[in-house]
Structures are given as C-alpha cells and as structure tokens.
C-alpha positions in Angstrom: 0.0 0.0 0.0 2.7 2.4 1.0 4.7 1.7 -2.1 1.8 2.1 -4.5 0.7 5.4 -2.9 4.3 6.8 -3.1 4.7 5.7 -6.7 1.4 7.4 -7.7 2.2 10.6 -5.9 5.6 10.9 -7.3 4.5 10.2 -10.9 1.7 12.6 -10.7 4.2 15.2 -9.5 6.5 14.6 -12.4 3.7 14.9 -15.0 2.5 18.1 -13.3 6.0 19.5 -13.5 6.4 18.7 -17.2 3.1 20.3 -17.9 3.9 23.4 -15.9 7.4 23.5 -17.6 5.8 23.7 -21.0 3.7 26.6 -19.8 6.5 28.4 -18.0 9.4 28.0 -20.4 8.8 31.2 -22.5 8.8 33.8 -19.7 12.3 32.8 -18.5 13.9 33.9 -21.7 11.4 36.4 -23.0 13.3 39.5 -21.6 16.6 38.4 -23.3 14.9 37.8 -26.6 13.3 41.3 -26.6 16.5 43.1 -25.5 19.0 44.9 -27.6 22.1 42.6 -28.4 25.6 43.8 -29.1 26.7 44.3 -32.6 30.5 44.7 -32.3 33.2 43.8 -29.8 36.9 44.4 -29.0 39.6 43.5 -26.5 42.0 45.8 -24.7 44.2 46.0 -21.7 43.3 47.6 -18.4 45.9 50.3 -18.9 44.4 51.6 -22.1 42.3 54.7 -21.9 38.7 53.7 -22.2 37.5 56.7 -24.2 40.4 56.5 -26.7 39.7 52.7 -27.2 36.0 53.3 -27.8 36.8 55.9 -30.5 39.1 53.6 -32.4 36.9 52.2 -35.1 39.5 49.8 -36.6 39.7 47.8 -33.3 36.2 46.9 -33.4 35.1 43.4 -34.7 31.5 43.4 -36.0 29.4 40.5 -37.2 31.3 38.0 -35.3 30.0 36.8 -32.0 32.9 34.3 -31.1 34.3 36.4 -28.2 37.7 36.1 -26.8 38.9 36.3 -23.2 42.5 36.9 -24.1 42.3 40.6 -23.3 42.1 41.9 -19.8 39.2 44.0 -20.9 36.4 43.1 -23.3 34.1 45.8 -24.8 30.7 45.3 -26.3 28.9 47.9 -28.5 25.1 48.2 -28.6 23.4 50.3 -31.3 20.3 52.2 -30.3 17.9 52.4 -33.2 15.3 55.2 -33.7 12.4 52.8 -33.0 13.9 51.0 -30.1 12.5 51.3 -26.7 15.1 53.2 -24.7 17.1 50.8 -22.5 17.8 51.5 -18.9 19.7 48.4 -17.7 22.5 46.1 -18.8 21.8 42.5 -18.2 24.3 39.6 -18.4 25.0 36.1 -17.0 26.6 36.1 -13.6 30.3 35.1 -13.5 33.4 36.4 -11.8 34.7 39.8 -13.1 36.5 42.8 -11.7 34.3 45.7 -12.8 31.8 46.9 -15.5 32.1 50.2 -17.2 29.1 51.6 -19.1 29.2 54.5 -21.6 26.4 56.2 -23.4 27.5 58.0 -26.6 25.1 60.6 -28.1 24.9 61.5 -31.8 26.9 64.6 -31.2 29.8 62.5 -29.6 29.0 63.4 -26.0 29.7 60.6 -23.5 28.4 59.7 -20.1 30.1 57.0 -18.2 29.3 54.9 -15.1 31.6 52.3 -13.5 30.7 49.6 -11.1 32.9 47.2 -9.2 31.9 43.6 -9.1 30.6 43.9 -5.6 28.2 46.7 -6.6 26.5 44.6 -9.2 23.0 43.6 -8.3 21.2 40.4 -9.2 18.2 40.4 -11.7 14.9 38.7 -11.5 15.9 36.9 -14.7 17.5 33.9 -13.1 21.3 33.7 -13.3 21.7 37.3 -14.5 23.1 40.5 -13.0 21.9 44.0 -13.9 23.6 47.4 -14.0 21.9 50.9 -14.6 22.9 52.6 -17.8 24.1 56.3 -17.6 21.3 58.6 -18.8 19.9 57.1 -22.1 18.0 59.6 -24.2 16.6 59.8 -27.8 20.0 61.4 -28.8 21.9 58.3 -27.6 23.4 56.4 -30.5 25.4 53.7 -28.9 26.0 52.1 -25.5 29.5 50.6 -24.9 30.0 48.1 -22.0 33.4 47.2 -20.9 34.0 44.1 -18.8 37.2 44.0 -16.7 38.6 40.5 -16.3 35.6 38.6 -17.5 36.0 34.9 -16.6 33.3 33.2 -18.7 32.3 33.6 -22.4 28.6 33.5 -21.4 28.9 36.9 -19.7 29.7 38.3 -23.1 27.5 36.1 -25.2 24.3 36.7 -23.1 24.7 40.5 -22.5 21.7 42.6 -23.6 20.1 46.0 -22.9 16.6 46.2 -21.7 14.2 49.0 -20.5 13.5 47.1 -17.3 13.9 43.8 -15.4 11.3 41.2 -15.8 8.0 42.8 -15.0 6.2 41.5 -11.8 3.3 40.3 -13.8 1.5 37.1 -14.8 4.5 35.8 -16.8 6.9 36.2 -14.0 4.5 34.9 -11.5 3.9 31.8 -13.6 7.6 31.2 -13.9 8.1 31.7 -10.1 5.1 29.4 -9.4 6.8 26.7 -11.6 10.0 27.1 -9.6 8.1 27.0 -6.3 6.3 23.8 -7.3 9.5 22.3 -8.3 11.1 23.2 -5.0 8.1 21.8 -3.1 8.4 18.6 -5.2 12.1 18.3 -4.2 11.2 18.8 -0.6 9.0 15.7 -0.5 11.9 13.3 -0.6 13.4 14.9 2.5 10.4 13.9 4.4 10.5 10.4 3.1 14.2 10.2 3.8 13.7 11.3 7.4 11.3 8.3 7.9 13.5 5.9 5.9 16.6 6.8 7.9 15.1 6.2 11.2 14.4 2.5 10.0 17.3 1.8 7.6 20.3 3.7 9.0 21.8 3.4 5.6 24.3 6.1 4.4 22.7 6.3 0.9 19.6 7.9 2.5 21.8 10.7 3.9 23.6 11.2 0.6 20.2 11.3 -1.2 19.0 14.0 1.2 22.2 16.0 0.6 21.7 15.6 -3.2 18.1 16.9 -2.8 19.2 19.8 -0.6 22.0 20.8 -3.1 19.4 20.8 -6.0 17.1 22.9 -4.0 19.9 25.4 -3.3 20.8 25.3 -7.1 17.2 26.2 -8.0 17.2 29.0 -5.4 20.4 30.7 -6.5 20.0 30.2 -10.2 16.5 31.6 -10.4 14.8 34.8 -9.3 13.6 33.2 -6.1 16.9 34.2 -4.3 16.5 37.8 -5.5 12.9 38.0 -4.2 13.7 36.3 -0.9 17.1 37.7 -0.1 18.5 39.9 -2.9 22.1 39.1 -2.4 24.9 40.7 -4.5 25.3 39.1 -8.0 29.0 38.0 -7.4 27.8 36.3 -4.1 25.3 34.3 -6.1 27.9 33.5 -8.7 30.4 31.8 -6.4 27.6 30.1 -4.5 26.3 28.7 -7.8 29.8 27.3 -8.5 30.2 25.7 -5.0 26.7 24.3 -4.9 27.2 22.7 -8.4 30.3 20.9 -7.0 28.3 19.8 -4.0 25.5 18.5 -6.3 28.0 16.4 -8.4 29.8 15.1 -5.3 26.6 14.1 -3.4 25.2 12.5 -6.5 28.4 10.4 -6.9 28.4 9.4 -3.3 24.7 8.5 -3.5 25.3 6.2 -6.4 28.4 4.7 -4.6 26.3 3.8 -1.5 22.9 3.2 -3.3 24.0 0.4 -5.8 23.6 -2.9 -4.1 26.8 -4.7 -2.9 28.3 -6.9 -5.5 26.3 -5.1 -8.3 29.1 -2.8 -9.4 32.9 -3.4 -10.1 34.9 -2.5 -7.0 37.1 -0.1 -9.0 34.2 1.8 -10.4 32.7 2.1 -6.8 36.0 3.5 -5.5 36.3 5.8 -8.5 32.9 7.4 -7.6 34.5 8.5 -4.3 37.4 10.1 -6.2 34.8 11.8 -8.4 33.0 13.4 -5.5 36.4 14.6 -4.0 37.4 16.0 -7.5 34.1 17.8 -8.0 34.3 19.5 -4.6 38.0 20.5 -5.3 37.2 21.8 -8.8 34.2 23.9 -7.7 35.8 25.4 -4.6 39.1 26.2 -6.4 37.3 27.8 -9.4 35.1 29.9 -6.9 37.9 31.0 -4.8 40.5 31.7 -7.5 38.5 32.7 -10.7 41.3 34.7 -12.3 44.3 32.4 -12.1 44.0 31.2 -15.6 41.1 33.5 -16.6 41.3 33.2 -20.4 41.0 29.4 -20.4 39.9 28.7 -16.8 36.2 28.3 -17.4 36.8 26.0 -20.4 39.2 23.8 -18.3 36.8 23.9 -15.5 34.0 22.6 -17.6 36.2 20.0 -19.3 37.5 18.7 -16.0 34.0 17.3 -15.3 34.1 15.0 -18.4 35.8 12.1 -16.5 33.1 12.4 -13.8 30.3 12.0 -16.4 32.2 9.1 -18.0 32.7 7.2 -14.7 29.2 7.8 -13.6 27.7 6.4 -17.0 30.1 3.5 -16.8 29.2 2.8 -13.2 25.4 2.7 -13.9 25.9 0.7 -17.1 28.1 -1.8 -15.2 25.4 -2.0 -12.4 22.6 -2.6 -15.0 24.8 -5.3 -16.6 25.1 -7.0 -13.1 21.4 -7.0 -12.5 21.2 -4.0 -10.1 17.6 -3.0 -9.4 18.7 0.4 -7.9 20.5 1.2 -11.1 17.4 1.1 -13.1 15.9 3.9 -11.2 19.1 6.0 -11.5 19.4 5.3 -15.3 16.0 6.8 -15.9 16.2 9.5 -13.3 19.6 10.8 -14.3 19.1 10.9 -18.0 17.8 14.5 -18.3 20.6 15.6 -15.8 23.3 13.8 -17.9 21.9 15.4 -21.1 22.0 18.9 -19.5 25.5 18.2 -18.4 26.6 17.1 -21.8 25.1 20.2 -23.4 27.0 22.4 -20.9 30.2 20.3 -21.5 30.0 20.4 -25.3 29.1 24.1 -25.6 31.5 25.1 -22.9 34.5 23.4 -24.5 34.0 23.7 -28.3 35.2 27.2 -29.2 32.8 28.0 -32.0 29.7 27.1 -30.1 27.9 29.5 -27.8 27.8 28.4 -24.2 24.5 26.9 -23.1 23.6 26.0 -19.5 20.3 24.2 -20.6 18.5 25.5 -17.5 15.0 24.2 -18.5 16.5 20.7 -19.1 18.3 21.0 -15.9 15.1 21.9 -13.9 13.4 18.9 -15.5 16.4 16.9 -14.7 16.2 18.0 -11.0 12.6 16.7 -10.8 13.3 13.4 -12.6 16.5 12.8 -10.8 15.3 13.3 -7.2 11.8 11.9 -7.6 12.9 8.8 -9.6 15.8 8.1 -7.2 13.3 8.6 -4.3 11.2 5.8 -5.9 14.5 3.8 -5.9 15.1 4.6 -2.3 11.5 3.5 -1.4 12.0 0.4 -3.4 15.3 -0.3 -1.8 13.7 0.3 1.6 11.1 -2.3 1.0 13.8 -4.7 -0.3 16.0 -4.2 2.8 13.0 -4.5 5.0 12.1 -7.8 3.4 15.6 -9.1 3.7 15.8 -8.0 7.3 12.4 -9.4 8.1 13.6 -12.7 6.6 16.9 -12.6 8.4 15.1 -11.9 11.7 12.7 -14.7 11.0 15.6 -17.1 10.4 17.3 -15.9 13.5 14.2 -16.5 15.5 13.8 -19.9 14.0 17.3 -20.8 14.7 16.9 -19.5 18.3 13.8 -21.6 18.7 15.6 -24.6 17.2 18.5 -23.9 19.7 16.0 -24.1 22.6 14.4 -27.3 21.4 15.5 -30.9 22.1 15.9 -32.5 18.7 14.7 -36.0 19.7 11.6 -35.2 21.8 10.7 -31.6 20.6 10.6 -30.5 24.2 12.3 -27.3 25.4 15.9 -27.9 26.5 18.1 -26.6 29.4 19.1 -23.5 27.4 15.4 -22.5 27.1 14.7 -22.9 30.9 17.8 -21.0 31.9 17.3 -18.1 29.5 13.6 -17.7 30.2 13.3 -18.7 33.8 12.7 -15.1 35.1 10.0 -14.7 32.6 8.4 -18.1 33.5 8.5 -17.2 37.2 7.0 -13.7 36.5 4.2 -15.5 34.7 3.4 -17.6 37.7 5.3 -20.9 37.1 6.6 -21.4 40.6 6.4 -25.1 40.8 9.4 -27.0 39.6 9.5 -30.9 39.2 12.5 -32.8 38.2 11.9 -36.3 36.8 14.2 -39.2 36.1 13.3 -42.5 34.5 13.9 -45.5 36.6 16.4 -48.0 35.3 16.5 -46.4 31.9 20.0 -47.6 31.3 18.8 -51.2 31.7 16.1 -50.5 29.0 18.7 -49.2 26.6 21.1 -52.1 27.2 18.3 -54.7 26.8 16.6 -53.3 23.7 19.0 -50.8 22.1 19.2 -47.1 21.6 16.5 -47.0 18.9 14.0 -48.4 21.4 15.4 -46.1 24.1 14.8 -43.1 21.9 11.2 -44.2 21.3 10.7 -44.5 25.1 12.0 -40.9 25.5 9.6 -39.7 22.8 6.7 -41.5 24.6 7.7 -39.9 27.9 7.7 -36.5 26.3 4.2 -37.2 25.1 3.1 -38.2 28.5 4.4 -34.9 30.0 1.8 -33.0 27.8 2.9 -29.4 27.7 0.0 -27.0 27.9 -0.7 -23.3 28.9 -0.3 -24.4 32.7 2.7 -26.6 32.1 6.0 -26.3 30.4 8.0 -29.5 29.9 11.8 -29.6 29.3 14.4 -32.4 28.6 17.6 -31.5 30.3 19.5 -34.5 28.8 19.5 -38.2 29.0 16.4 -39.4 30.9 16.1 -36.3 33.0 13.1 -34.0 32.5 11.7 -30.8 34.2 8.2 -29.5 34.5 7.4 -25.9 35.3 3.8 -25.7 36.5 1.5 -23.0 37.7 -1.9 -22.8 39.3 -3.5 -23.9 42.7 -3.4 -27.6 41.6 0.2 -27.4 40.1 1.5 -30.4 42.2 -1.4 -32.6 41.1 -0.8 -31.7 37.5 2.8 -32.6 37.7 2.1 -36.0 39.6 -0.6 -36.9 37.0 1.9 -36.6 34.3 4.5 -38.7 36.1 1.9 -41.4 36.8 0.8 -41.4 33.1 4.3 -42.3 31.9 4.1 -46.2 32.3 0.8 -46.5 30.3 1.8 -44.0 27.6 5.1 -45.8 27.1 3.6 -49.2 27.1 1.1 -48.2 24.4 3.8 -46.4 22.3 6.7 -49.0 22.7 5.2 -52.5 23.3 7.3 -55.5 24.2 9.5 -53.9 26.9 8.8 -56.6 29.3 8.3 -54.3 32.3 6.8 -50.9 32.9 8.8 -47.8 32.5 8.4 -45.6 35.7 9.9 -42.3 36.9 10.9 -40.8 40.1 10.3 -37.1 40.8 11.4 -34.3 43.1 9.2 -31.3 43.3 9.5 -28.0 45.0 7.5 -24.8 45.2 8.9 -21.2 45.4 7.0 -18.8 47.6 5.4 -15.9 45.8 7.6 -13.6 47.9 10.8 -15.6 47.3 13.4 -14.6 44.6 14.7 -18.0 44.0 16.9 -18.7 41.0 16.6 -21.7 38.7 19.9 -23.2 40.1 18.6 -23.0 43.6 15.2 -24.7 42.9 16.9 -27.2 40.6 19.2 -28.2 43.5 16.4 -28.5 45.9 14.3 -30.6 43.4 17.4 -32.8 42.6 18.0 -33.5 46.3 14.3 -34.5 46.6 14.6 -36.7 43.5 17.6 -38.4 45.1 15.6 -39.1 48.2 12.8 -40.5 45.9 15.3 -42.9 44.3 16.6 -44.0 47.7 13.0 -44.6 48.9 12.4 -47.2 46.2 11.8 -45.2 43.0 8.5 -44.7 41.2 7.4 -42.0 43.6 7.6 -38.3 44.3 9.2 -36.3 47.0 7.5 -32.8 47.5 8.7 -29.8 49.5 5.4 -28.0 50.3 6.9 -24.7 51.1 10.2 -23.7 49.6 11.7 -20.3 50.4 9.4 -19.4 53.3 10.5 -16.7 55.6 11.1 -19.0 58.5 13.2 -21.3 56.3 11.0 -24.4 57.2 10.6 -27.1 54.6 7.7 -29.7 54.8 7.9 -32.9 52.9 5.7 -35.8 51.9 5.7 -38.8 49.5 3.3 -39.9 46.8 3.8 -43.6 45.7 2.2 -45.0 42.5 
C-alpha cells in the first residue's frame, strides 16, 4: 500500500511539472529575446584609456560573436535604433569579473560614463543574471558601450543585452516563479520520506540522497529569481555560490550512487572511482570559486572539461550495475538521463570554441525533478527490499533461536530455554518445579538398544503434555523438568508422572516391564526470589531421596523459600 501510494504521488508530481514547464518556459527567456544585443566587440588592456579605445573604429570586430577572453578588458557595443524602446539596464549572465564600465554615446559625440565594481552589481529577477543601470539614455543616444574588466566566462559576453526594465512583476513572472516554487516543493517531499527511511534503515545512501536533494534545492534557489525576491544578495555572491553548490551536487550524486547500488552489483574499482569523483568535483568547484582569475582566459573551459571524467565514470558505473542486474541502477538510469543530457550540453558548448555556451536550465530543472523523484522511488524500493531482507533474516534468527532451545529428539524445550527464560516463566506464575528421572532407563537401553530407548524418551515427552499451565523440558539423557503454575500445580505434575508407564507401554510395546519415573518437586513462595539453580538443586535432592526410597514415587517440598526457612515434605507412591 505504501509503495503504490508513493509511486502514484511521485509520478503525478513529475507529470505536473512537465506540464507546468511547457507553460512556463517562455517567460524565463522572454526578456533576453526582446532586448538589444551587441553588434561589435573588441579587447584591450586595463591600462588603455577607455574613451580612446572606444573611439578607435579599426579595433572593433563586427558581425562575429565568437568572443575572446585573451584581453584583460572586453568591450561590447550596442546600437540604439530610432524605433527601439530606450534601455535603462544592462543584463548579463553572472560570472566572476572585476568591474563593469558603461558608456552612453550621443549623436553629437558626447559621452556619459558609469563604473561599477563587481561587488556593486545587483542580481536580476531573470535567473542567473546581474543588472547594471545605464548612464542617462536619451533619444539622442546612438550607442552604448559596455566594458567588462577581467571577465571569466564567455557566457557573460554572449548573453549580454540591454533592456528597459527587469522582468515585470506580472503574470509571466508569477507563472515562472510558481513553476520554480512547485519544483522546490516537489524536491522537498523526498526529504520527508528520507527522514522516515533513515530512522528505520540507518543506511548512508539515505543521507547522501538528502544531501543531493538539498543541493538541487539550493541550485534552483540561487540560479533563479527566487533568491532575489527572498534575499536579494549581491550578484557575485550568487555567482560563487552557484559554482560551489554545483560541485556539491555532483559530489553528493556520486556518493549517493556509490552507496545506493547494491553490494556486488558494481565493479569495486568503479565504486571507488565514484568517491574520487566526489572529491574531485568539490575540489574543482571550490578552487574555481575561490580563484577565478588564475587562468582566466581558459579557466572556465578547463573547469568545464574537467568534469568530463566524472560524467564518463558515472555512466560506466550505472551501465556496469545494470549489466550485473542491479535493481537500484534502473531507477538511476532513468532519473539521471535528463541531468546527464543537461551536463553534456554544458560540457560540449563550454569546450567547443565556435559554439555559444548553453547551460540548458530548463532541461536542468526537468532533470532535477526526474533525478530526485525517480531516485526517491528507488530509495523507497530499496527500503522495501532491505526491510524484506531484514524481516527474513530476523525470521531465520528467530527460527534458529527456537531450534536452539528445542531438544531435537523429543521436541521439548531444553536446558538453554529454561535457563534463559526462567525469570519470565517465574513472573508468569510458574513457581512449581518438578524434576523427573526415568527409573532403570540404562537397563532398558542395554536390553533393547538405543532406537527403542529413543522411542521411550519420545513417549515420555508425550506423557508430559505441555499446555498453557505446564512447560516441559528435557535436560538431557532421561532427565526431564516440569514448570507448573496454578493452585493444583503439584497434582498436575504428579498426574503426568503417573501417566508415563501407560503411555510408554502403548507407544513402545514389548519392553517386558513398565517404565516408571521418580520425581522431586519444590514450590517457590510468591515472595521468594529463588533462582533456577537453587530450585533445581532442591528438586534434585528430593529426586535423590525418591530414588533411595524405592523409585516410582515423588518427594515434595510443600513450602520452599518461606521466611522461617521451614521445609515440609511428603511422599506420593504409585
């Protein structure tokens, strides 16, 4: 029931997200497509005079959008047409840079300039973008030039555009934010399931799955407009946070796969490689976020390419697990497919020089939903599998324990059972202990053989008739113990002793003489705290007395453990 309900809920959630994604895809990129894009670009050094460089027409490259990060400063030129809506802001993708300079050039050659350091750049509602106010754009403005000092990623240049405003707080934005909020809510559900699973399973893959879910939630928060609405942190803060969280996502995904695939269902070297991949991803992301300008011109490309081995090892690991019959790998293979595709798009476009960088955010969001929800189904399935395995193991342990407390020949409880459970038996009212020993049993064995002797012992066990008021035990050889409760406990025990000859005679004919038993019986006072060894010793002494008195009789201590220490005895003779 639990499994079916969980599966229906998660499948419904995925379908809902896909439907909403189709409705909300357009507003996320609408502002960029309606903005003014750059027409020309150039590179220069930081020491060059900015105005002089801007007025050098031969240095501009137009009609070619394959930008270079070789120069310390990259300039983009935007043409303001007579019919264009006057822009007020520059928007571009967040990445590490030193400063942004904005120049408005009028038809008469007049210039107005604004400079902003990286720390002064604000985040835009358009997820993953920063914005900067342009200096006094009027109808006389012919061009806007934007200079980026030490840009660290091609996407900052490729995605730059001018727009009159940030995304309007209207139906389109609300629909997009609603989509992201629903996605965040969907990703929160596995955390609730994981909390319940971990209390039962105590398996590390549940914790890694929770960390993966949290990292994806943080990715959605910092890469969308939700962070701006909720916290409005500086753009560069969100930039390095995005890098570190991406590394955390890859690392937790690798560790989840490492611990989630069943033992023996993945090659040991691949399983170890996933641990190295997790450490490598965290090192890459942390180093790239902390030192973005070390190899600035090629650093983003090298950083992106460095994740290629991680993708290869992960694909090989899942493929190997599928080949070995892993049930968990089936969920991961399906759930990770959109995320792997998004990673491949980022990898290829980030490494191939003539392709524009593409972060495939919509595919990434879909991947978030599929990855977490499908792996949650996998965790639930694994939970049920492990639960079945543990229940089966517990059943086997219980069976072995019961077998270890049973005499193999007679089926009665053995000495181990009475010693381990005596406190419980006494608490349940079994205070009368009777110790029986068959008379001249060795002679029966010698005369008829051990096969007949074993049949006699089985018949004696049948005569002792365990029931809710009587527990019967075989201590070994021909020695038996009865634990009895109730006001007629002594009579119950005596009836069983006296039934032995007739039961044995019916079960094992031809013995020549009846098989009888002698018995010593003692009671523990309700107020006494007697141990089994103490009662057994008393019953054994009484049994010895019964043997000396002629056998086939019972010696009884009426009150054992009374406060005055007095013991009263009497005989019963068959």
